[in-house]
TORTIKOL-482891 format. One record per residue: y, x, z of N, C-alpha, C, O, CB in turn. Coordinates in nm, 3 decimals. Glycine has a CB too. Layout:
! TORTIKOL-482891
nY nX nZ caY caX caZ cY cX cZ oY oX oZ cbY cbX cbZ
Y X Z Y X Z Y X Z Y X Z Y X Z
...
***
This chain:
! TORTIKOL-482891
nY nX nZ caY caX caZ cY cX cZ oY oX oZ cbY cbX cbZ
-0.117 0.084 0.000 0.000 0.000 0.000 0.124 0.089 0.000 0.133 0.182 0.080 0.000 -0.096 0.121
0.218 0.060 -0.090 0.338 0.144 -0.100 0.439 0.106 0.008 0.442 -0.007 0.056 0.401 0.130 -0.239
0.522 0.202 0.043 0.626 0.181 0.142 0.744 0.110 0.077 0.778 0.142 -0.037 0.670 0.315 0.207
0.807 0.014 0.147 0.924 -0.052 0.088 1.039 0.048 0.072 1.054 0.142 0.151 0.968 -0.171 0.176
1.120 0.026 -0.031 1.232 0.116 -0.055 1.345 0.094 0.045 1.429 0.183 0.064 1.284 0.099 -0.197
1.348 -0.022 0.109 1.449 -0.052 0.209 1.381 -0.102 0.335 1.274 -0.163 0.330 1.551 -0.158 0.156
1.444 -0.075 0.447 1.395 -0.136 0.571 1.447 -0.280 0.575 1.536 -0.316 0.498 1.441 -0.055 0.697
1.392 -0.360 0.664 1.434 -0.499 0.677 1.584 -0.507 0.703 1.653 -0.590 0.644 1.357 -0.568 0.790
1.635 -0.423 0.791 1.777 -0.426 0.825 1.867 -0.388 0.708 1.984 -0.425 0.706 1.804 -0.334 0.942
1.815 -0.315 0.611 1.893 -0.273 0.495 1.893 -0.376 0.383 1.974 -0.367 0.291 1.840 -0.142 0.443
1.805 -0.473 0.390 1.795 -0.572 0.282 1.920 -0.660 0.276 1.980 -0.694 0.378 1.670 -0.660 0.302
1.957 -0.694 0.154 2.074 -0.779 0.131 2.047 -0.920 0.180 1.938 -0.973 0.162 2.112 -0.781 -0.019
2.148 -0.978 0.243 2.141 -1.117 0.290 2.227 -1.201 0.197 2.344 -1.170 0.175 2.189 -1.130 0.439
2.170 -1.308 0.144 2.239 -1.394 0.049 2.264 -1.531 0.111 2.185 -1.580 0.191 2.156 -1.409 -0.081
2.378 -1.591 0.074 2.402 -1.730 0.111 2.449 -1.808 -0.011 2.508 -1.754 -0.104 2.507 -1.739 0.226
2.420 -1.936 -0.005 2.468 -2.032 -0.106 2.513 -2.155 -0.030 2.431 -2.227 0.028 2.357 -2.067 -0.214
2.642 -2.180 -0.030 2.697 -2.295 0.043 2.670 -2.421 -0.038 2.697 -2.425 -0.158 2.850 -2.277 0.070
2.617 -2.523 0.029 2.582 -2.649 -0.036 2.678 -2.762 0.001 2.687 -2.861 -0.071 2.441 -2.688 0.002
2.750 -2.748 0.111 2.839 -2.855 0.158 2.976 -2.846 0.092 3.012 -2.745 0.031 2.853 -2.849 0.310
3.052 -2.954 0.105 3.189 -2.958 0.055 3.277 -2.869 0.141 3.247 -2.848 0.258 3.242 -3.104 0.053
3.386 -2.815 0.085 3.473 -2.724 0.161 3.530 -2.783 0.290 3.549 -2.710 0.387 3.587 -2.680 0.073
3.557 -2.912 0.294 3.619 -2.973 0.413 3.517 -3.045 0.502 3.557 -3.123 0.589 3.726 -3.071 0.370
3.390 -3.020 0.483 3.286 -3.087 0.562 3.292 -3.042 0.709 3.336 -2.932 0.740 3.145 -3.057 0.503
3.246 -3.129 0.797 3.245 -3.099 0.940 3.149 -2.984 0.972 3.176 -2.904 1.062 3.206 -3.224 1.021
3.039 -2.976 0.899 2.941 -2.869 0.915 2.920 -2.800 0.781 2.934 -2.862 0.676 2.807 -2.924 0.971
2.886 -2.672 0.786 2.856 -2.596 0.664 2.705 -2.598 0.644 2.629 -2.548 0.728 2.911 -2.447 0.674
2.663 -2.655 0.533 2.522 -2.656 0.495 2.504 -2.543 0.393 2.579 -2.534 0.296 2.477 -2.797 0.435
2.405 -2.457 0.416 2.390 -2.343 0.327 2.246 -2.294 0.324 2.166 -2.320 0.414 2.481 -2.230 0.370
2.215 -2.222 0.216 2.086 -2.155 0.201 2.107 -2.010 0.244 2.210 -1.950 0.214 2.031 -2.165 0.053
2.009 -1.955 0.313 2.016 -1.816 0.360 1.888 -1.745 0.320 1.778 -1.792 0.348 2.038 -1.810 0.515
1.903 -1.631 0.254 1.788 -1.553 0.208 1.807 -1.406 0.244 1.919 -1.356 0.248 1.768 -1.570 0.056
1.696 -1.340 0.269 1.699 -1.196 0.298 1.613 -1.126 0.193 1.493 -1.150 0.183 1.647 -1.165 0.443
1.678 -1.040 0.116 1.605 -0.959 0.018 1.583 -1.026 -0.116 1.600 -0.962 -0.220 1.475 -0.921 0.074
1.545 -1.152 -0.116 1.515 -1.224 -0.239 1.587 -1.357 -0.235 1.552 -1.442 -0.154 1.361 -1.243 -0.258
1.687 -1.380 -0.321 1.765 -1.504 -0.313 1.686 -1.630 -0.341 1.730 -1.739 -0.306 1.879 -1.496 -0.409
1.569 -1.618 -0.403 1.491 -1.737 -0.434 1.395 -1.778 -0.321 1.323 -1.877 -0.335 1.412 -1.715 -0.560
1.393 -1.706 -0.212 1.312 -1.740 -0.096 1.407 -1.756 0.022 1.447 -1.658 0.085 1.202 -1.629 -0.066
1.444 -1.881 0.051 1.551 -1.907 0.146 1.515 -2.018 0.244 1.419 -2.093 0.225 1.678 -1.943 0.071
1.595 -2.025 0.349 1.588 -2.136 0.444 1.720 -2.211 0.437 1.823 -2.153 0.403 1.559 -2.085 0.591
1.715 -2.339 0.468 1.835 -2.421 0.470 1.886 -2.427 0.613 1.810 -2.458 0.705 1.808 -2.564 0.414
2.014 -2.397 0.632 2.073 -2.395 0.765 2.201 -2.478 0.768 2.262 -2.504 0.664 2.103 -2.250 0.809
2.240 -2.521 0.889 2.363 -2.597 0.910 2.430 -2.541 1.034 2.368 -2.527 1.140 2.334 -2.750 0.926
2.560 -2.508 1.021 2.637 -2.455 1.133 2.779 -2.510 1.129 2.829 -2.545 1.022 2.640 -2.300 1.130
2.844 -2.519 1.245 2.987 -2.550 1.245 3.062 -2.436 1.175 3.014 -2.323 1.173 3.042 -2.572 1.390
3.179 -2.464 1.117 3.251 -2.361 1.040 3.274 -2.229 1.114 3.256 -2.123 1.055 3.383 -2.415 0.998
3.314 -2.233 1.240 3.339 -2.109 1.314 3.210 -2.028 1.331 3.211 -1.906 1.317 3.400 -2.140 1.452
3.101 -2.095 1.361 2.973 -2.027 1.376 2.925 -1.972 1.242 2.866 -1.864 1.236 2.867 -2.122 1.435
2.951 -2.046 1.134 2.914 -2.000 1.001 2.989 -1.870 0.967 2.930 -1.776 0.915 2.945 -2.108 0.896
3.118 -1.867 0.996 3.198 -1.747 0.969 3.144 -1.627 1.047 3.135 -1.517 0.994 3.346 -1.771 1.004
3.109 -1.649 1.172 3.053 -1.541 1.254 2.917 -1.497 1.200 2.888 -1.378 1.193 3.040 -1.587 1.402
2.834 -1.593 1.161 2.703 -1.565 1.102 2.718 -1.477 0.978 2.645 -1.379 0.961 2.630 -1.697 1.065
2.815 -1.511 0.891 2.838 -1.434 0.769 2.882 -1.292 0.799 2.835 -1.197 0.737 2.942 -1.504 0.681
2.972 -1.277 0.895 3.018 -1.142 0.933 2.903 -1.060 0.991 2.883 -0.945 0.953 3.133 -1.151 1.036
2.828 -1.120 1.082 2.719 -1.050 1.149 2.612 -1.003 1.048 2.560 -0.892 1.060 2.654 -1.142 1.254
2.582 -1.088 0.950 2.477 -1.055 0.853 2.530 -0.985 0.727 2.451 -0.949 0.640 2.406 -1.181 0.813
2.660 -0.966 0.718 2.720 -0.902 0.600 2.666 -0.965 0.472 2.611 -0.896 0.385 2.694 -0.749 0.602
2.681 -1.095 0.461 2.620 -1.171 0.353 2.688 -1.147 0.219 2.804 -1.107 0.211 2.623 -1.318 0.385
2.612 -1.174 0.114 2.661 -1.174 -0.022 2.655 -1.319 -0.069 2.549 -1.382 -0.065 2.577 -1.077 -0.116
2.769 -1.372 -0.114 2.769 -1.508 -0.168 2.706 -1.505 -0.307 2.742 -1.423 -0.391 2.915 -1.566 -0.174
2.612 -1.594 -0.330 2.545 -1.600 -0.460 2.645 -1.643 -0.566 2.723 -1.735 -0.545 2.424 -1.696 -0.456
2.641 -1.576 -0.682 2.729 -1.615 -0.793 2.658 -1.722 -0.878 2.543 -1.757 -0.852 2.768 -1.491 -0.880
2.727 -1.771 -0.979 2.672 -1.878 -1.063 2.542 -1.838 -1.132 2.450 -1.919 -1.142 2.774 -1.918 -1.167
2.534 -1.714 -1.179 2.411 -1.669 -1.246 2.293 -1.669 -1.150 2.183 -1.711 -1.187 2.431 -1.529 -1.305
2.314 -1.622 -1.029 2.206 -1.620 -0.930 2.164 -1.763 -0.896 2.045 -1.792 -0.883 2.249 -1.545 -0.802
2.261 -1.852 -0.880 2.230 -1.992 -0.848 2.148 -2.057 -0.959 2.052 -2.128 -0.932 2.361 -2.072 -0.824
2.187 -2.032 -1.085 2.111 -2.087 -1.197 1.968 -2.035 -1.199 1.874 -2.110 -1.224 2.180 -2.054 -1.329
1.951 -1.906 -1.172 1.816 -1.847 -1.171 1.731 -1.907 -1.060 1.613 -1.936 -1.081 1.824 -1.693 -1.155
1.789 -1.925 -0.943 1.715 -1.985 -0.831 1.678 -2.130 -0.864 1.566 -2.172 -0.839 1.798 -1.979 -0.700
1.774 -2.205 -0.921 1.746 -2.345 -0.957 1.635 -2.354 -1.062 1.549 -2.441 -1.053 1.874 -2.413 -1.009
1.637 -2.265 -1.161 1.534 -2.265 -1.264 1.397 -2.234 -1.203 1.297 -2.294 -1.242 1.568 -2.163 -1.375
1.393 -2.140 -1.109 1.267 -2.106 -1.043 1.216 -2.225 -0.960 1.096 -2.250 -0.956 1.286 -1.983 -0.953
1.307 -2.297 -0.895 1.267 -2.414 -0.816 1.207 -2.521 -0.907 1.108 -2.585 -0.870 1.388 -2.470 -0.739
1.267 -2.541 -1.025 1.212 -2.638 -1.120 1.071 -2.599 -1.163 0.982 -2.684 -1.172 1.303 -2.650 -1.243
1.053 -2.471 -1.188 0.921 -2.422 -1.231 0.816 -2.456 -1.126 0.707 -2.504 -1.160 0.925 -2.270 -1.255
0.847 -2.430 -0.999 0.750 -2.456 -0.894 0.731 -2.604 -0.869 0.621 -2.648 -0.834 0.792 -2.387 -0.767
0.836 -2.681 -0.885 0.826 -2.825 -0.860 0.751 -2.896 -0.971 0.669 -2.985 -0.943 0.964 -2.886 -0.846
0.776 -2.859 -1.097 0.721 -2.934 -1.209 0.615 -2.859 -1.289 0.557 -2.915 -1.382 0.830 -2.975 -1.301
0.588 -2.733 -1.255 0.478 -2.661 -1.315 0.512 -2.578 -1.437 0.437 -2.487 -1.472 0.375 -2.756 -1.352
0.625 -2.606 -1.503 0.665 -2.527 -1.618 0.811 -2.493 -1.606 0.891 -2.576 -1.562 0.636 -2.600 -1.750
0.846 -2.375 -1.642 0.984 -2.329 -1.628 1.082 -2.421 -1.699 1.074 -2.440 -1.821 0.998 -2.187 -1.681
1.174 -2.478 -1.621 1.282 -2.558 -1.678 1.245 -2.694 -1.729 1.328 -2.760 -1.792 1.342 -2.485 -1.785
1.124 -2.740 -1.707 1.082 -2.873 -1.758 1.060 -2.967 -1.642 0.998 -2.933 -1.541 0.953 -2.862 -1.843
1.110 -3.085 -1.658 1.094 -3.189 -1.555 0.985 -3.285 -1.591 0.957 -3.379 -1.516 1.223 -3.266 -1.533
***
């Protein structure tokens, strides 16, 4: 088994905000190392800001979001991009 090129602490942390900007709570996806393997989390805005600082997160761009969505479709419907 090969050694990972990064330790867990060195892996990039990704977020994708799902809630509206003025929502009472921030709903977001959080991933470590691989943006397509994430958990859904909800935090108040102040806690979300602290969470982002603590984890030094990278906000997913449009291309990453499209790739994750396409992968989700593949797993949900069995073929890439087909419903």
